[in-house]
C-alpha positions in Angstrom: 14.8 -2.6 16.9 11.6 -2.9 15.0 11.2 -0.2 12.3 8.2 2.1 12.7 5.3 2.1 10.2 6.1 5.6 9.2 9.7 4.6 8.2 8.4 1.8 6.0 5.9 4.2 4.5 8.7 6.8 3.7 10.7 4.0 2.0 7.7 3.0 -0.1 7.0 6.6 -1.1 10.6 7.3 -2.1 10.9 3.9 -4.0 7.7 4.5 -6.0 8.8 8.0 -6.9 12.2 6.6 -8.0 10.3 4.3 -10.4 8.4 7.3 -11.9 5.2 6.7 -10.0 3.2 8.4 -7.2 2.4 7.0 -3.8 -0.4 9.1 -2.6 -1.9 9.2 0.9 -5.6 8.3 0.6 -8.0 10.2 2.9 -11.6 9.6 2.0 -14.0 11.5 4.2 -17.1 9.5 5.0 -15.4 6.2 4.1 -13.7 4.4 6.9 -11.1 1.6 6.5 -9.8 2.7 3.1 -6.2 1.7 2.3 -3.5 4.1 3.4 -1.9 4.7 0.0 -2.8 4.6 -3.7 0.2 3.9 -6.0 -0.2 5.3 -9.5 2.4 4.0 -12.0 3.1 4.8 -15.6 0.7 3.1 -18.0 -2.3 3.5 -15.7 -1.3 0.8 -13.2 -2.9 1.3 -9.8 -2.2 -0.4 -6.5 -3.9 0.2 -3.1 -1.7 -0.4 -0.1 -2.6 -0.8 3.6 0.4 -0.3 5.9 0.3 -2.1 9.2 2.5 -1.9 12.3 5.4 -4.4 11.9 4.6 -5.9 15.4 1.0 -6.7 16.0 -0.7 -4.8 13.1 -4.1 -6.4 12.5 -6.5 -6.2 9.6 -10.0 -5.1 10.6 -13.2 -6.6 9.0 -13.7 -3.3 7.2 -10.2 -3.3 5.8 -10.7 -6.9 4.6 -14.0 -5.7 3.0 -12.0 -3.0 1.1 -9.4 -5.5 0.0 -12.1 -7.8 -1.5 -14.1 -5.0 -3.0 -11.0 -3.4 -4.7 -9.8 -6.8 -6.0 -13.2 -7.6 -7.3 -13.0 -4.3 -9.3 -9.7 -5.5 -10.8 -7.3 -3.4 -8.7 -4.2 -4.6 -6.9 -4.4 -4.5 -3.1 -1.4 -5.2 -0.8 -0.7 -5.2 2.9 2.8 -4.0 3.9 3.9 -5.0 7.4 7.7 -4.5 7.1 10.6 -3.5 4.8 10.7 -6.9 3.2 7.0 -6.5 2.2 7.7 -3.0 0.9 10.8 -4.3 -1.1 8.7 -7.1 -2.6 6.0 -4.7 -3.7 8.6 -2.3 -5.3 10.1 -5.3 -7.1 6.6 -6.3 -8.4 6.0 -2.7 -9.5 9.3 -2.8 -11.5 8.4 -6.1 -13.2 4.9 -5.2 -14.3 
């Protein structure tokens, strides 16, 4: 059975909290396509995360624009499609 996006999101939120960070839902009125979550880690480290459906989740042109814009500003931006992606991101957060 394919896990639901919300289950992967819950895992990510719990894992980031366990590392001492915050994984905040980002709702930005007037700005479409923003990533789903902002991860704030100790030491001022910031990641933007777009969660996609494990089966068939597609990145829109607007989401791609946000990815490029945020990376050009020096921020981390990640797509998470499944638990393996979420675990990899959590491991990266632990290492940095």
